[in-house]
Structure formats: C-alpha cells, structure tokens
PAPADREN-474874 format. One record per atom (N, C-alpha, C, O): atom name; x, y, z. Coordinates in pm, whole numbers, padded with zeros to 5 digits, always signed. Layout:
N
(r 'CA',(X,Y,Z))
...
END
This chain:
82
(r 'N',(-01071,+01083,+01338))
(r 'CA',(-01047,+01116,+01199))
(r 'C',(-00899,+01097,+01166))
(r 'O',(-00812,+01134,+01244))
(r 'N',(-00873,+01038,+01053))
(r 'CA',(-00737,+01019,+01005))
(r 'C',(-00687,+01151,+00948))
(r 'O',(-00757,+01215,+00870))
(r 'N',(-00566,+01191,+00986))
(r 'CA',(-00517,+01320,+00940))
(r 'C',(-00382,+01314,+00869))
(r 'O',(-00314,+01416,+00856))
(r 'N',(-00342,+01195,+00822))
(r 'CA',(-00217,+01183,+00748))
(r 'C',(-00237,+01092,+00627))
(r 'O',(-00309,+00992,+00634))
(r 'N',(-00172,+01129,+00517))
(r 'CA',(-00175,+01046,+00396))
(r 'C',(-00031,+01024,+00351))
(r 'O',(+00059,+01101,+00385))
(r 'N',(-00012,+00918,+00272))
(r 'CA',(+00123,+00884,+00228))
(r 'C',(+00117,+00819,+00090))
(r 'O',(+00020,+00751,+00055))
(r 'N',(+00221,+00841,+00013))
(r 'CA',(+00241,+00771,-00115))
(r 'C',(+00360,+00679,-00094))
(r 'O',(+00467,+00723,-00052))
(r 'N',(+00342,+00549,-00124))
(r 'CA',(+00452,+00454,-00108))
(r 'C',(+00473,+00375,-00237))
(r 'O',(+00381,+00353,-00315))
(r 'N',(+00597,+00333,-00255))
(r 'CA',(+00633,+00236,-00358))
(r 'C',(+00687,+00116,-00281))
(r 'O',(+00769,+00130,-00190))
(r 'N',(+00638,-00003,-00318))
(r 'CA',(+00677,-00122,-00243))
(r 'C',(+00678,-00245,-00332))
(r 'O',(+00617,-00246,-00439))
(r 'N',(+00746,-00347,-00286))
(r 'CA',(+00754,-00474,-00360))
(r 'C',(+00656,-00574,-00300))
(r 'O',(+00646,-00589,-00178))
(r 'N',(+00584,-00642,-00389))
(r 'CA',(+00487,-00743,-00349))
(r 'C',(+00520,-00873,-00421))
(r 'O',(+00590,-00874,-00522))
(r 'N',(+00468,-00983,-00369))
(r 'CA',(+00485,-01112,-00435))
(r 'C',(+00417,-01109,-00571))
(r 'O',(+00318,-01038,-00591))
(r 'N',(+00470,-01186,-00663))
(r 'CA',(+00413,-01195,-00797))
(r 'C',(+00404,-01342,-00834))
(r 'O',(+00497,-01419,-00808))
(r 'N',(+00293,-01380,-00895))
(r 'CA',(+00279,-01520,-00934))
(r 'C',(+00254,-01531,-01083))
(r 'O',(+00207,-01438,-01148))
(r 'N',(+00287,-01648,-01136))
(r 'CA',(+00262,-01681,-01276))
(r 'C',(+00186,-01812,-01278))
(r 'O',(+00222,-01907,-01209))
(r 'N',(+00080,-01817,-01356))
(r 'CA',(-00007,-01934,-01355))
(r 'C',(-00002,-02012,-01488))
(r 'O',(-00092,-02090,-01518))
(r 'N',(+00102,-01990,-01564))
(r 'CA',(+00115,-02058,-01693))
(r 'C',(+00203,-02184,-01677))
(r 'O',(+00283,-02194,-01584))
(r 'N',(+00185,-02278,-01769))
(r 'CA',(+00276,-02391,-01777))
(r 'C',(+00407,-02338,-01833))
(r 'O',(+00411,-02283,-01943))
(r 'N',(+00513,-02355,-01755))
(r 'CA',(+00642,-02297,-01792))
(r 'C',(+00754,-02395,-01762))
(r 'O',(+00752,-02465,-01660))
(r 'N',(+00850,-02400,-01850))
(r 'CA',(+00970,-02480,-01827))
(r 'C',(+01048,-02418,-01710))
(r 'O',(+01065,-02297,-01706))
(r 'N',(+01093,-02498,-01615))
(r 'CA',(+01164,-02444,-01498))
(r 'C',(+01282,-02356,-01533))
(r 'O',(+01314,-02263,-01457))
(r 'N',(+01349,-02381,-01644))
(r 'CA',(+01465,-02299,-01681))
(r 'C',(+01424,-02161,-01731))
(r 'O',(+01508,-02072,-01743))
(r 'N',(+01294,-02142,-01759))
(r 'CA',(+01246,-02012,-01807))
(r 'C',(+01182,-01928,-01696))
(r 'O',(+01141,-01814,-01720))
(r 'N',(+01173,-01984,-01577))
(r 'CA',(+01113,-01912,-01465))
(r 'C',(+01214,-01810,-01412))
(r 'O',(+01325,-01846,-01373))
(r 'N',(+01173,-01684,-01412))
(r 'CA',(+01258,-01576,-01361))
(r 'C',(+01190,-01516,-01238))
(r 'O',(+01085,-01453,-01250))
(r 'N',(+01249,-01535,-01121))
(r 'CA',(+01186,-01479,-01002))
(r 'C',(+01195,-01327,-01001))
(r 'O',(+01303,-01270,-01019))
(r 'N',(+01079,-01262,-00981))
(r 'CA',(+01081,-01117,-00970))
(r 'C',(+00962,-01072,-00886))
(r 'O',(+00859,-01139,-00880))
(r 'N',(+00979,-00957,-00823))
(r 'CA',(+00873,-00899,-00742))
(r 'C',(+00797,-00796,-00823))
(r 'O',(+00851,-00736,-00917))
(r 'N',(+00671,-00775,-00787))
(r 'CA',(+00591,-00671,-00850))
(r 'C',(+00617,-00540,-00778))
(r 'O',(+00621,-00537,-00655))
(r 'N',(+00635,-00430,-00854))
(r 'CA',(+00646,-00298,-00794))
(r 'C',(+00506,-00238,-00788))
(r 'O',(+00437,-00227,-00890))
(r 'N',(+00465,-00198,-00668))
(r 'CA',(+00330,-00145,-00646))
(r 'C',(+00341,-00002,-00595))
(r 'O',(+00426,+00029,-00511))
(r 'N',(+00253,+00086,-00646))
(r 'CA',(+00244,+00224,-00599))
(r 'C',(+00109,+00240,-00530))
(r 'O',(+00006,+00207,-00588))
(r 'N',(+00110,+00290,-00407))
(r 'CA',(-00013,+00303,-00329))
(r 'C',(-00019,+00441,-00266))
(r 'O',(+00078,+00490,-00208))
(r 'N',(-00136,+00503,-00278))
(r 'CA',(-00165,+00631,-00212))
(r 'C',(-00279,+00606,-00115))
(r 'O',(-00386,+00561,-00156))
(r 'N',(-00258,+00635,+00014))
(r 'CA',(-00362,+00606,+00110))
(r 'C',(-00354,+00690,+00236))
(r 'O',(-00257,+00760,+00260))
(r 'N',(-00460,+00679,+00314))
(r 'CA',(-00469,+00747,+00443))
(r 'C',(-00411,+00654,+00550))
(r 'O',(-00446,+00536,+00554))
(r 'N',(-00324,+00706,+00634))
(r 'CA',(-00259,+00622,+00735))
(r 'C',(-00358,+00592,+00847))
(r 'O',(-00400,+00681,+00921))
(r 'N',(-00394,+00465,+00859))
(r 'CA',(-00485,+00420,+00965))
(r 'C',(-00407,+00383,+01091))
(r 'O',(-00444,+00419,+01202))
(r 'N',(-00296,+00309,+01070))
(r 'CA',(-00210,+00273,+01183))
(r 'C',(-00070,+00242,+01130))
(r 'O',(-00049,+00215,+01012))
(r 'N',(+00024,+00246,+01224))
(r 'CA',(+00163,+00220,+01187))
(r 'C',(+00239,+00178,+01311))
(r 'O',(+00223,+00235,+01419))
(r 'N',(+00324,+00075,+01294))
(r 'CA',(+00417,+00038,+01399))
(r 'C',(+00551,+00010,+01335))
(r 'O',(+00572,+00045,+01219))
(r 'N',(+00642,-00052,+01407))
(r 'CA',(+00777,-00072,+01353))
(r 'C',(+00781,-00175,+01240))
(r 'O',(+00880,-00179,+01167))
(r 'N',(+00676,-00257,+01223))
(r 'CA',(+00677,-00361,+01119))
(r 'C',(+00574,-00341,+01009))
(r 'O',(+00593,-00390,+00897))
(r 'N',(+00464,-00270,+01037))
(r 'CA',(+00351,-00267,+00944))
(r 'C',(+00295,-00126,+00927))
(r 'O',(+00288,-00049,+01022))
(r 'N',(+00254,-00095,+00804))
(r 'CA',(+00184,+00029,+00772))
(r 'C',(+00046,-00011,+00719))
(r 'O',(+00037,-00087,+00622))
(r 'N',(-00060,+00038,+00781))
(r 'CA',(-00196,+00008,+00738))
(r 'C',(-00259,+00134,+00682))
(r 'O',(-00267,+00237,+00749))
(r 'N',(-00305,+00124,+00557))
(r 'CA',(-00365,+00237,+00488))
(r 'C',(-00511,+00210,+00457))
(r 'O',(-00551,+00096,+00433))
(r 'N',(-00591,+00316,+00457))
(r 'CA',(-00729,+00311,+00409))
(r 'C',(-00729,+00385,+00276))
(r 'O',(-00673,+00494,+00265))
(r 'N',(-00793,+00327,+00176))
(r 'CA',(-00790,+00387,+00043))
(r 'C',(-00911,+00476,+00015))
(r 'O',(-00909,+00556,-00078))
(r 'N',(-01018,+00463,+00097))
(r 'CA',(-01139,+00542,+00077))
(r 'C',(-01188,+00598,+00210))
(r 'O',(-01170,+00537,+00315))
(r 'N',(-01252,+00716,+00203))
(r 'CA',(-01312,+00777,+00322))
(r 'C',(-01452,+00826,+00289))
(r 'O',(-01472,+00897,+00190))
(r 'N',(-01548,+00789,+00371))
(r 'CA',(-01686,+00838,+00364))
(r 'C',(-01691,+00967,+00447))
(r 'O',(-01688,+00961,+00570))
(r 'N',(-01698,+01081,+00381))
(r 'CA',(-01692,+01211,+00450))
(r 'C',(-01815,+01237,+00536))
(r 'O',(-01806,+01310,+00634))
(r 'N',(-01929,+01178,+00502))
(r 'CA',(-02053,+01200,+00577))
(r 'C',(-02046,+01134,+00714))
(r 'O',(-02082,+01196,+00815))
(r 'N',(-02002,+01009,+00718))
(r 'CA',(-02002,+00932,+00843))
(r 'C',(-01863,+00911,+00903))
(r 'O',(-01850,+00847,+01007))
(r 'N',(-01761,+00964,+00838))
(r 'CA',(-01621,+00945,+00881))
(r 'C',(-01588,+00797,+00896))
(r 'O',(-01529,+00755,+00996))
(r 'N',(-01626,+00718,+00793))
(r 'CA',(-01592,+00576,+00786))
(r 'C',(-01488,+00556,+00676))
(r 'O',(-01474,+00639,+00586))
(r 'N',(-01417,+00444,+00685))
(r 'CA',(-01309,+00415,+00590))
(r 'C',(-01327,+00275,+00533))
(r 'O',(-01389,+00189,+00595))
(r 'N',(-01270,+00252,+00413))
(r 'CA',(-01278,+00119,+00351))
(r 'C',(-01152,+00093,+00269))
(r 'O',(-01066,+00179,+00251))
(r 'N',(-01146,-00029,+00219))
(r 'CA',(-01034,-00075,+00135))
(r 'C',(-00901,-00061,+00207))
(r 'O',(-00815,+00019,+00168))
(r 'N',(-00885,-00138,+00312))
(r 'CA',(-00762,-00135,+00390))
(r 'C',(-00655,-00222,+00327))
(r 'O',(-00684,-00328,+00270))
(r 'N',(-00531,-00177,+00337))
(r 'CA',(-00418,-00256,+00290))
(r 'C',(-00311,-00251,+00399))
(r 'O',(-00282,-00145,+00455))
(r 'N',(-00253,-00367,+00429))
(r 'CA',(-00149,-00381,+00531))
(r 'C',(-00019,-00412,+00458))
(r 'O',(-00005,-00518,+00398))
(r 'N',(+00077,-00320,+00463))
(r 'CA',(+00202,-00336,+00390))
(r 'C',(+00316,-00352,+00490))
(r 'O',(+00336,-00266,+00576))
(r 'N',(+00391,-00463,+00481))
(r 'CA',(+00509,-00477,+00567))
(r 'C',(+00609,-00367,+00534))
(r 'O',(+00640,-00343,+00418))
(r 'N',(+00660,-00301,+00637))
(r 'CA',(+00755,-00191,+00614))
(r 'C',(+00883,-00239,+00544))
(r 'O',(+00949,-00162,+00474))
(r 'N',(+00916,-00365,+00561))
(r 'CA',(+01037,-00418,+00496))
(r 'C',(+01021,-00423,+00344))
(r 'O',(+01121,-00436,+00273))
(r 'N',(+00899,-00412,+00294))
(r 'CA',(+00874,-00414,+00149))
(r 'C',(+00872,-00274,+00088))
(r 'O',(+00877,-00260,-00035))
(r 'N',(+00866,-00170,+00170))
(r 'CA',(+00856,-00032,+00121))
(r 'C',(+00996,+00020,+00089))
(r 'O',(+01086,+00015,+00173))
(r 'N',(+01013,+00072,-00035))
(r 'CA',(+01143,+00128,-00072))
(r 'C',(+01136,+00278,-00103))
(r 'O',(+01239,+00340,-00128))
(r 'N',(+01016,+00337,-00103))
(r 'CA',(+01000,+00481,-00120))
(r 'C',(+00875,+00524,-00043))
(r 'O',(+00773,+00456,-00044))
(r 'N',(+00887,+00639,+00023))
(r 'CA',(+00773,+00691,+00101))
(r 'C',(+00776,+00843,+00100))
(r 'O',(+00880,+00905,+00120))
(r 'N',(+00658,+00902,+00076))
(r 'CA',(+00647,+01049,+00077))
(r 'C',(+00512,+01087,+00139))
(r 'O',(+00408,+01036,+00097))
(r 'N',(+00516,+01175,+00237))
(r 'CA',(+00392,+01224,+00297))
(r 'C',(+00318,+01311,+00197))
(r 'O',(+00380,+01379,+00115))
(r 'N',(+00184,+01309,+00204))
(r 'CA',(+00099,+01383,+00111))
(r 'C',(+00011,+01478,+00192))
(r 'O',(-00053,+01436,+00288))
(r 'N',(+00008,+01608,+00155))
(r 'CA',(-00078,+01703,+00227))
(r 'C',(-00226,+01665,+00216))
(r 'O',(-00269,+01615,+00112))
(r 'N',(-00302,+01688,+00322))
(r 'CA',(-00443,+01653,+00324))
(r 'C',(-00535,+01774,+00311))
(r 'O',(-00644,+01773,+00368))
(r 'N',(-00497,+01876,+00240))
(r 'CA',(-00579,+01996,+00232))
(r 'C',(-00715,+01973,+00168))
(r 'O',(-00805,+02054,+00188))
(r 'N',(-00732,+01865,+00091))
(r 'CA',(-00860,+01838,+00025))
(r 'C',(-00951,+01748,+00108))
(r 'O',(-01063,+01719,+00065))
(r 'N',(-00907,+01705,+00224))
(r 'CA',(-00985,+01611,+00306))
(r 'C',(-01047,+01678,+00428))
(r 'O',(-01069,+01612,+00529))
(r 'N',(-01075,+01806,+00422))
(r 'CA',(-01132,+01875,+00537))
(r 'C',(-01281,+01886,+00527))
(r 'O',(-01344,+01942,+00616))
END
C-alpha cells in the first residue's frame, strides 16, 4: 500500500500547432500542478499514481515527472486514505 502523497508544481514542454511567423514564436514552458500518491522515487524521477482502488488496492493514471522539472513540492497528509 502506498502511504505518501505529494503536491508538486513543475514545468512541462508546451507545443503550438498553429501556422506562426518565426518572429512571433515565444518559447515557454507549461506550469503544471499535480497531486498524487508516491509510487516510487529516485534521484532523477518521481512517479505518482493519481487514482487508488480501495477495494483491491490497485492504482492507475501514473505520471513520471523528472525531478529537474519540479520547482515546488509539499507533502500531503493521507488521513482520508485509510
């Protein structure tokens, strides 16, 4: 059973699919906010599960975020996941 949750703010790649003049292209990253259950973590990657099946203790909707992209992190109490 996963027993830790976290709220992170991180930067992700952003794309534009419109016809645009090169002089009007402004490179920028998307700011993403994610709340998830910590599935695994090492020095380079944080893997979160976004859903938990309480009946079977299964998880879904995994996201793998490079730690180098995270600029804010806060642990979240799990009192509602018992």
